[in-house]
N, C-alpha and C positions, 0 to 999 in steps of 0.2 A: 504494501500499499504506500502510494506517495503523496506526501502532504504539498499541498500548495503554499502559498505564501501567508494567505489570510489563516490556515489553519496550522501554521507555522508560528505566527504573531501569536494566536490562541494559546499555543503550549506555553510559548514564553511567558504570555502575560499570568497564566496560572502559574507557573514557578516562580516568576519574579514580581508580578503583582502590578506589573507595568507593561504595555502592548510596544510602545515606542521606547522603552528600555536600551539603553546601548547594548550591544552583545554580548551573551552572557559569558564570562572568561570561567574555565574549571581547570582541576585538578584531582590527580589522587595523591595521597599521603598515605606511607605505612605507618602502622602505627602497633602496639602490642595487642590490640584488640580487632585486628584486621584492617583493610583497606579503607580510608575515609574519602568521600568525595568532599571535594571545596569546591563552591561555585560563588560566583558574585560578579558585580558590575566592573569589576576592575579599580573601584575604591574603595568598596567594603562588603565583607562577607555577609552574604545571603543564605548560604546553608551550608551546613556539615552535617552528610550523612554515612552511616555505616555500611559496610558491606551486610547485605543480606539485611538490610533495615526494612522492614514493612511496607515502607512507602519512600523507598530508592526511586529519585527523578531518574526518568530517562534522557540521556544526553538528546538534543535535538541539532540538526545538521547545522543551525548556526551560531551553537557553541564554538567557542574557541577554546583550544587546550593552551594556557598560559600558566606556567608556574611561579613568575616574576610576581603578580599580585598576590601571593600566597605565600610570599618566603616569610613573612612576619608570623602568619598564622601557623605554619610548620614549624618554627623555630619555638615560639612558644607551647604548642603541643608537645614538640619533646622534651620542652624543660618540664611540664606537667607532669609526661609520663616517667620521666628520671624525679619524680618529688622536688623539683627546684622551684616550681611556679604552683601557686595556690591559688591565684586571681588572672585573667586574662586581661589585657590593655589591646584591644582591639578595636578598628571601627566595623561595627554591625550593622545591617538593614535587613532584619528578618520582617517578611512581610506579612502582615494578617491584619486582622480587626482591631478596632480601638483595645476590646476587653482582651484580646488575646496580646495586646502590646503591652497591656497593664502588667498579665501574669509573667510574662517572660521577664519584664524589667524586674519584677518581684524575686523573680529565680536567681537573677544575678544578686541578689543580697543575701543570699543564703552564703555562709561560708564555707570553705574546703572542710570536708571531713564531718559536717551537720547534716543530719536529716531532719525533715519536718513533714507533717502529713497534710492530706491536700485541705482538709479543715483549719488547720493552722495558718496554711496558705491563704484561703479564703478571708480567714479573719483577719490577717494581717493588709489584705484589700481592703477591708471594710463591710463584707459581707459573709458571716460564718455561714449563712447556709448555702453559697455558692458554692460548696465543695465538688460537687458534680461537674459544673460548669469550669470550675477551674482544672477539675481533673482532664477534660475533653481539650482545652486549650493548652494545656502541659503535653499533652499528646499531640498536638500539632506543631510544636517547638520545631522551628526546622535546621536551628544550631545546635544539633547535642555537643554534648560535654562542655562546651564552653558555655553555653546558657545552661545551667546544670540541671536541667529537669532530671535527672536520674537522682537527685536528693530529695525527692518527694517520694515518700512511702505512704501505706495506708496506715488509719489509725489504730490497729493493732498492733503496728512494727514491722509488720509483711511487707515484702517487696510486693509491689504490685506493679501492670504493665509497664513495659517500655518498648518503642519502636526498635530499639537497637538489638530487644530479646533481653530477657530477665539474667542471662547468664553474662551480659554484658555490663548490665546493672549492677548484678553484684559484684563485679569484676572491679570495675569503677569506685564503688564505695568500698570496698576491702583496701583500694589502692589508696583512696584517701584517710584509710584507718577509721571509718566511720561502721564498716561492720566487724566485730571481732569473733562471730561465731567459728 
């Protein structure tokens, strides 16, 4: 099946949120938990997906392989995996609804090695009854690891859904010292 220009613009819009966006740049970075797909507009990271991620975006024909915009991302990820970095300092541009943006911003405030429940995150956002909505927004986080959705767990302390797989969520939390089981 070949896509026309209109369908390609729609596909880019679905991933980047903007049909007139500059060409999407991407690269694949190795990590201890498998390959990571990094993509963005060349100035900010818009997506970080793990190999076999539930929602691994399909590379579009107009995407451009370009490692240069992601050098800082890769360096900081290597530092994180080497336990030399607990907080990322990168330009991020995740695409989502205003509510999703609020949830993802709140995720950035969860410290390295700390877990909270969906209910606690909802409370931090000012609506303790919104834990399900928070969970849905958390699950749509397009920038795994850096926007630490893996630090959110069930109210009973159990690991719950993770787009990269519960095994990776457990690995990341153990890596951060949040799980001592």
